[in-house]
C-alpha positions in Angstrom: 34.1 -66.1 65.3 33.5 -63.1 67.4 35.5 -64.8 70.2 38.4 -65.4 67.8 38.2 -61.8 66.8 38.5 -60.6 70.4 41.4 -63.0 71.0 43.3 -61.7 68.0 43.2 -58.2 69.5 43.9 -59.3 73.1 46.9 -61.6 72.3 48.4 -59.5 69.5 48.4 -62.5 67.1 50.6 -61.9 64.0 50.2 -65.2 62.1 47.3 -67.4 61.2 47.4 -71.0 59.9 44.7 -73.4 58.9 42.3 -74.6 56.2 41.7 -71.9 53.5 38.0 -72.4 53.8 38.0 -71.7 57.5 40.4 -68.7 57.3 38.5 -67.3 54.4 35.2 -67.4 56.3 36.9 -65.7 59.3 38.2 -63.0 56.9 34.8 -62.5 55.4 33.3 -62.2 58.9 35.9 -59.5 59.8 35.2 -57.6 56.5 31.4 -57.7 57.1 32.0 -56.1 60.6 34.4 -53.5 59.2 37.4 -54.9 61.0 40.9 -55.2 59.6 43.7 -57.0 61.4 47.3 -56.4 60.2 49.1 -59.8 60.2 52.6 -60.8 59.0 51.5 -64.0 57.3 48.7 -66.5 56.6 49.5 -70.2 56.1 47.2 -72.3 54.0 47.2 -76.1 53.7 45.1 -79.3 53.1 42.5 -77.8 50.7 42.5 -76.1 47.2 42.6 -72.3 47.5 39.8 -70.4 45.8 40.0 -66.8 44.6 37.5 -65.5 47.1 39.5 -66.9 50.0 42.7 -65.3 48.7 41.1 -61.9 48.2 39.3 -61.9 51.6 42.5 -62.7 53.5 44.6 -60.1 51.6 41.9 -57.5 52.1 41.4 -58.0 55.8 44.8 -59.2 57.0 47.0 -57.2 54.6 49.6 -60.0 54.5 51.3 -62.5 52.3 49.8 -66.0 51.9 52.0 -69.0 52.2 50.6 -72.2 50.6 51.7 -75.7 51.8 51.2 -79.1 50.2 51.8 -82.3 52.1 50.1 -85.3 53.5 50.3 -88.0 56.2 52.3 -90.4 54.1 55.1 -87.8 53.7 55.9 -88.7 50.1 55.8 -85.1 48.7 56.3 -81.7 50.3 56.0 -78.3 48.6 55.8 -74.7 50.1 55.2 -71.3 48.5 57.6 -68.4 49.0 54.8 -65.9 49.5 55.0 -64.3 46.0 52.1 -66.4 44.7 50.4 -69.7 45.5 52.7 -71.9 43.4 54.8 -74.0 45.7 58.5 -74.8 45.6 59.0 -78.6 45.7 61.2 -79.7 48.6 63.8 -81.7 46.5 65.7 -82.7 49.6 62.8 -84.7 50.9 61.0 -86.2 47.8 61.0 -87.0 44.1 57.9 -85.7 42.4 56.6 -87.0 39.0 53.6 -85.9 37.0 51.4 -88.5 35.3 49.2 -87.0 32.5 45.5 -87.2 33.5 43.7 -84.8 31.1 44.2 -81.6 29.2 46.9 -79.8 31.2 46.1 -81.9 34.2 48.4 -84.3 36.0 48.3 -86.8 38.8 51.0 -86.3 41.5 53.2 -89.3 42.0 55.6 -89.1 44.9 58.7 -91.0 46.3 59.8 -90.2 49.8 63.5 -89.7 50.5 63.0 -89.5 54.3 61.2 -92.7 55.2 63.7 -95.4 55.7 61.3 -97.6 57.7 58.6 -98.0 55.1 59.6 -96.2 51.8 56.8 -95.2 49.5 58.1 -95.4 45.9 56.1 -93.9 43.0 53.1 -93.5 45.3 49.9 -92.2 43.6 48.5 -89.5 45.8 45.3 -89.1 43.6 45.8 -85.3 43.7 45.5 -83.3 40.5 47.6 -80.3 39.5 48.1 -78.3 36.2 51.8 -78.7 36.1 55.3 -77.5 37.1 57.2 -74.3 36.4 60.9 -73.5 36.8 61.3 -69.7 37.3 60.3 -67.8 40.3 60.9 -64.1 41.0 62.2 -65.0 44.5 65.3 -66.6 42.9 65.0 -70.0 44.4 65.8 -72.8 42.0 63.5 -75.5 43.4 60.8 -76.2 40.7 57.3 -74.8 41.3 54.3 -77.0 41.7 51.2 -75.3 40.4 48.4 -75.2 43.0 46.8 -78.6 43.6 43.3 -78.1 42.2 41.4 -81.2 43.5 41.4 -84.9 44.0 40.4 -87.2 41.1 37.1 -88.1 42.8 36.1 -84.4 43.1 35.5 -83.9 39.4 32.0 -83.5 37.9 31.5 -85.9 35.0 29.0 -84.7 32.4 26.7 -87.0 30.4 29.1 -86.5 27.5 32.0 -87.8 29.6 33.7 -84.4 30.1 35.5 -83.9 33.5 34.9 -80.5 35.1 37.3 -79.6 37.9 36.3 -77.9 41.1 38.3 -74.8 40.3 36.2 -74.2 37.1 32.9 -74.7 39.1 33.7 -71.8 41.4 33.0 -69.3 38.6 29.2 -69.7 38.5 29.0 -68.5 42.1 30.7 -65.2 41.6 27.9 -63.1 40.0 24.8 -64.2 42.0 24.2 -62.1 45.1 23.6 -63.5 48.6 25.7 -66.6 48.4 27.7 -67.0 51.6 28.9 -70.6 51.2 28.3 -73.2 48.6 28.9 -76.8 47.6 28.2 -78.9 44.5 27.1 -82.6 44.8 26.8 -84.8 41.8 24.0 -87.2 42.6 24.1 -89.2 39.3 25.4 -88.9 35.7 22.8 -86.2 34.9 22.0 -84.4 38.2 23.8 -81.8 40.2 22.7 -80.4 43.5 24.1 -77.0 44.6 23.9 -76.5 48.3 23.8 -72.8 49.2 24.1 -70.9 52.5 22.3 -67.7 51.5 21.2 -64.4 52.9 18.0 -62.4 52.2 19.4 -61.1 48.9 19.5 -64.5 47.3 16.0 -64.4 45.7 14.4 -66.3 42.8 16.3 -64.1 40.3 19.7 -64.9 41.8 18.7 -68.6 42.0 17.9 -68.7 38.3 21.2 -66.9 37.5 23.1 -69.5 39.5 21.5 -72.4 37.7 22.2 -70.7 34.4 25.8 -70.2 35.3 26.3 -73.8 36.4 24.7 -75.1 33.2 27.0 -72.9 31.2 29.9 -75.0 32.7 28.4 -78.5 32.6 26.0 -78.3 29.6 22.2 -78.4 29.2 22.1 -82.2 29.5 22.6 -82.0 33.3 19.8 -81.0 35.6 20.8 -78.5 38.3 18.9 -78.1 41.6 19.4 -75.6 44.4 19.1 -76.5 48.0 19.2 -73.7 50.7 20.9 -75.0 53.8 21.9 -73.5 57.2 25.5 -74.7 56.9 27.8 -76.8 54.7 28.9 -80.0 56.4 32.6 -80.6 56.9 34.5 -83.9 56.9 35.5 -85.6 60.1 38.8 -83.8 59.9 37.0 -80.5 59.5 37.9 -80.0 55.9 35.6 -78.4 53.3 34.9 -80.2 50.0 33.5 -77.9 47.4 32.7 -80.7 45.0 31.4 -84.1 46.1 30.7 -86.9 43.6 28.4 -89.7 44.6 28.9 -91.6 41.4 31.6 -94.2 40.9 34.5 -92.8 38.9 37.2 -94.6 37.1 40.7 -93.4 36.2 40.8 -92.7 32.4 44.6 -93.2 32.3 44.4 -96.8 33.5 
C-alpha cells in the first residue's frame, strides 16, 4: 500500500476505481499515516458498500463516491449519480423486476435489451436489495435501485429460521476497539465463527464485547467464536465476502 501511496503522488492520480473493500483498506492505511489525497471521484463496484468504507474514502480522498451495479451476464446495469449510493437503473439497456424475498427485501430479476445473440429473459441474479425509489435530487428520472446488500447465500440463518443480512451484521463490529478487518462464517445452524484481523488493543474485554454484540443480532441460541487471523482470504477474483454460509440454504420464495 505504501507503493500505491507513492504512485498516487508521483502520477497525480485523480480517480480511483475498484472493490470497496480494497479501496476502503487503502483509505484506512492513508488515514493511519496522516495522509490525505484530494481526488475527483471514487468508483465502487462488485461488492456491498459498508459504512466504514464510505466514511474512510470520504475522509481521506474528499470526493464523491460513484457506485456501480452490473455483472458478466449484462442483464442489469445501474449507476449512482454521486449524491448517494443509490443507483439509477439504465432503462435503455435492461428491464429490472423485484421479486419479494423477505421483509423489505427483494431478489433482482433482469432482462437484457442489448444481447441479441443469447437474450437472458427474467434472469434471477440471486442478489438482494431493499427496493426502488423514484425521486433523486439530481433530477434524473431513471428509477433508483437501493444498494445491493448481499447475495441470498450470504445470509446467516438462525436456529429460529430468521435470516440476518450482511449489512445488519456489520453493526456488532463498530464498538469493539482494535478490529482492522473481519468476516463472519456460519459453520452450522447454531454456530458462527468471527474471523478478526486485530491489533494490540483487541483484548479479552473487546473480544467479549464483540461476542455480545453479535449475539444481540442473532440471538442466544447461536454459539459465537472468535478466531484471530493474520488476514481475511479473498475469492479467486479478489473479492471480499463479509458473510460466508457453509450450510445449504433454500430459497423461501420457491
